[in-house]
C-alpha positions in Angstrom: -33.0 -23.0 31.4 -29.5 -22.1 30.1 -26.7 -22.0 32.6 -25.2 -18.5 32.6 -22.3 -18.9 34.9 -18.8 -18.7 33.4 -16.6 -21.8 33.8 -13.3 -19.9 33.0 -14.2 -17.3 35.6 -15.1 -19.9 38.2 -11.8 -21.8 37.6 -9.9 -18.6 38.0 -11.7 -17.8 41.2 -11.0 -21.3 42.5 -7.3 -21.0 41.8 -7.3 -17.5 43.2 -8.7 -18.7 46.5 -5.7 -21.0 46.9 -3.2 -18.5 45.6 -4.2 -15.6 47.7 -2.9 -17.0 51.1 0.4 -17.9 49.4 0.6 -14.3 47.9 -0.2 -12.8 51.3 2.4 -14.8 53.2 5.1 -14.0 50.7 4.2 -10.3 50.6 4.1 -10.0 54.4 7.4 -11.9 54.8 9.2 -9.8 52.3 7.6 -6.6 53.9 9.0 -7.7 57.2 12.5 -8.2 55.8 12.7 -4.9 54.0 10.7 -2.8 56.5 13.7 -1.1 58.0 15.1 -0.1 54.6 11.9 1.7 53.5 11.1 5.4 54.1 8.4 6.3 56.6 5.7 7.1 54.0 6.4 3.8 52.1 6.0 1.9 55.4 2.7 3.5 56.0 1.5 2.9 52.4 2.5 -0.7 52.4 0.9 -1.5 55.7 -2.3 0.3 54.6 -2.2 -1.6 51.2 -1.9 -5.0 52.9 -4.9 -4.3 55.2 -6.9 -3.0 52.3 -6.0 -5.8 49.9 -6.7 -8.4 52.6 -10.2 -7.2 53.4 -11.1 -6.4 49.8 -9.9 -9.7 48.5 -12.1 -11.7 50.9 -15.2 -9.7 50.0 -14.3 -9.8 46.3 -13.9 -13.6 46.2 -17.2 -14.1 48.0 -19.0 -11.8 45.6 -17.4 -13.6 42.7 -18.5 -17.0 43.8 -22.0 -16.0 44.7 -22.5 -13.9 41.6 -21.1 -16.4 39.2 -22.5 -19.7 40.6 -25.9 -18.4 41.6 -26.1 -16.1 38.5 -26.8 -13.0 40.6 -26.0 -9.8 38.6 -25.6 -7.4 41.5 -23.0 -9.6 43.3 -21.1 -10.3 40.1 -21.1 -6.5 39.3 -19.7 -5.8 42.8 -17.0 -8.4 42.2 -16.1 -6.8 38.8 -16.0 -3.3 40.3 -13.9 -4.5 43.3 -11.5 -6.2 40.9 -11.2 -3.3 38.5 -11.0 -0.4 40.9 -9.1 -1.1 44.1 -7.4 -4.4 43.5 -5.9 -4.1 40.1 -4.4 -0.6 40.6 -3.0 -1.6 44.0 -1.3 -4.7 42.6 0.1 -2.7 39.6 1.4 -0.1 42.1 3.1 -2.9 44.1 4.5 -4.3 40.9 5.9 -1.2 39.2 6.9 1.2 41.9 10.6 0.9 42.3 10.7 3.0 45.5 9.3 -0.1 47.2 12.6 -2.0 46.7 10.9 -5.0 45.1 12.5 -8.4 45.4 12.4 -10.9 42.6 10.1 -13.4 44.5 7.8 -10.5 45.3 7.7 -9.4 41.7 6.9 -13.0 40.6 3.9 -13.3 43.0 2.6 -9.9 42.0 2.8 -10.8 38.3 0.7 -13.9 38.9 -1.8 -12.0 41.1 -2.1 -9.2 38.4 -2.6 -11.9 35.8 -5.4 -13.4 37.8 -7.0 -10.0 38.3 -6.7 -9.0 34.6 -8.2 -12.3 33.5 -11.1 -12.0 36.0 -11.9 -8.4 34.9 -12.3 -9.6 31.3 -14.1 -12.9 32.1 -16.5 -11.2 34.6 -17.3 -8.5 32.1 -18.4 -11.1 29.5 -20.3 -13.2 32.1 -22.1 -10.0 33.3 -23.0 -9.0 29.7 -24.4 -12.5 29.0 -26.3 -12.6 32.3 -27.8 -9.2 31.8 -28.9 -9.8 28.2 -30.4 -13.2 29.1 -32.3 -11.9 32.2 -33.6 -8.9 30.2 -34.9 -11.3 27.5 -36.6 -13.5 30.1 -38.2 -10.4 31.7 -39.5 -9.2 28.3 -40.9 -12.6 27.5 -42.6 -12.8 30.9 -44.1 -9.4 30.4 -45.2 -10.4 26.9 -46.9 -13.6 28.2 -48.6 -11.6 31.0 -50.0 -9.1 28.5 -51.2 -12.0 26.2 -53.1 -13.5 29.1 -54.8 -10.1 29.8 -55.9 -9.6 26.2 -59.5 -10.6 25.4 -60.1 -13.5 23.0 -60.7 -12.6 19.4 -64.3 -13.9 19.3 -65.3 -12.4 22.6 -67.8 -9.7 21.7 -69.4 -9.3 25.2 -66.7 -6.8 26.2 -67.0 -4.7 23.0 -68.2 -1.2 23.4 -71.8 -0.7 22.5 -72.9 -4.3 23.1 -75.9 -4.7 25.3 -75.8 -7.7 27.6 
């Protein structure tokens, strides 16, 4: 049995688990400092983003660990989608929207987080591709062996049509 889990993806997930609380603390602290200077709609957007990112990140990291280590395609696909759709665009919004009055420390941690997410999107895609191809091949071989077992032996004439037994 070939191991299908991706070591680079797992290493990235491992470091991301330790980086995320640091990112969260820095982001919340800077949000607290600049909260009064922001417009009302940016206040609402940032609080909503922090809640959304916090919940999504916990689910995303769990799915990444389970999907990669246990070689489960649905969980890894869920991880990939949660990384690609809500997380990466949100972090890019936080990184490039100048209306948020971004501080240099905040920009630095967002760049690191965006790098983690970008790498994980690519690594998870290739891990998923390899897992799906290998599992499809295993399924085809299992079906082939099952059909081989059901096929009558070449010298067995008792089941041939027209034979009287």
